[in-house]
N, C-alpha and C positions, 0 to 999 in steps of 0.2 A: 361344375359348377355353371349358372347360367348368369349370361354377362348380358347389357344389353348393350356394349359398343365392342366393335371391331380397333384390331390393329389401324384400322386406315382414319377409323372416328380418333384413335389415340394420339395420331399424328398430329391431324386436324387440328383437335382441341388444343395440343400444346404448341402450334406455329398461331393458332390462330389468338389464345387466350392465355395463355401459357401453364394450360392444365400439367398438372406434373404429379407427385407420388398422393398427393392429400388427395386432391378433387377424384384420382382415379381409383383410389381404395374406398372411399365414401360410395362411389359409385357402382363398385363391384360388391359389397357388401349391402348397399340397397336394393340392389339390383334394379337403377334406372342409368337412365345413360346421360352421358357427361352433359349434353345441353341441358337436361335435367338440375343438374349439379350445380354449372355454371350460375344458374337464377340462384339457387339454395345459398350460394356464397357469391354473395354481390361484393364482400369487402377483401376477398383474393384475389381479385385482376389490381396490378397495379403492385400487389406484395409480393407475388411469387410463392409465398410459401403457407401452412396452415399451422396454425396454432392452435393450443389445446380450447381455448375459447370461440374460436372460428370452428373445430369441429362439436362444441358443445350445440353453437347455436343452428346448426345443421339439426341435429338433432330431436333437438327441442322443436324447432320449425316442423319438423315431418312428425311431431309426436310418437316418436321412437324414445321409449324407456330405457333407460339404459341404467348401470350403474356406475359410477366412474370411483376409480383405484388410480392415486397419483403417490409419485416421491418413489416409485419401484426401481428396483436395482436387478430386473430379472431379465433372462432368454427367453422364458415361459409366455407364450403369445395367450391370450384368450379369445372368445370367439367376440367377434367383432370389429373393434380399431385400436392400434396399436401404436404408439408415438414409441420411436427408436432416437435415443441418442449416441451418435458417435463421439465416441471418448477420443481427449487429446488434449491439449493444452487449454483449449478454449474452457475447462474446466476446472484449470488449476483454484486456487486462494487468490483473490484478489480482481479475476477477471468477470466482470458485470453479466450478469445471468443473461443478461442480453444476447453474447456473442454467441452461447452454446446454442441458442434458437435458430439460429442459422446451419448449424448442425445437426439436424434431424430428419427423420423419415417417417412414413407412415403406410402403413401396410394394414389390409385387413386379412382375417382367418374366422376360418367355422371347418368343422371336421377334419382337423388335422392337415388343414390344407390352408397356405396363405396366398396370398393375391399380391405380388408387391413390384415397382416397377423396375426394380433393378437386376428383378431375374427375368422376365417376360413381361408381355400384356398379358396374366393368364393364369390360374390357381398352379402353384406345385407343392409339393409335400412339405410339412413342416421341415422335416429333416434335413430335405434337400437344399429348401431354404436357409436354413442356418448355415450350412456348409457356405453357401453362394456367400455369403455376411463374411465367413469367417474368410475366404479367400480373397473377397476383394479389398477388405477393411488395407493389408500392406501396400496396396498399390496408391490408396488414399495417402498425400504427403501429410504428416505429424497426426493420422490417425491412427490410434493404437489399441482398438476394441469399439464394441457394440452393447446395449444394451436397453430394455423398455423403459420408462418411465412414466406412462399412463394407460392403462384399459381401459377404453370406454366400454366395456361389457355388454351384447346385447346378440337376440337371435338373428344371427344373416341370412336376407332374406333371399338371397343370391346361392342358398345353399341347395335348391331342387335340382335334381343332375336332370340334365339335357337330355331330353330324347331324340 
């Protein structure tokens, strides 16, 4: 899968402006560099998280046609951007929904591959990605599992195989 940034670019963007899973996944899916994503996500800086509203805004601003499905509880990814919810006590009744927003992750997916900053800065097979998440969940305090809540389905531009 073509990517417009390197591990070095990734580390610099993380140090410089806090780029994490959201900006990285958008850059990977849209086949743009992280500097472009930074310009497209001015509301990211200072927050350090990417919510569905921010994802919609970026996709709308670049003119990407997408289909949004929300309220999911699945482990199936769609081609495009997927919002992962880490499961734990933050999802219990009575806990403000805002609390759960800080326990999320954003990944890109295309052609049975997933781009995820939890696995590496690169694309991995979807089954390998799922297995990795299942391995890391027990290491996180109070985390009991994961599921996908939002699909932003669109044709991933980065899926052209690099020659």
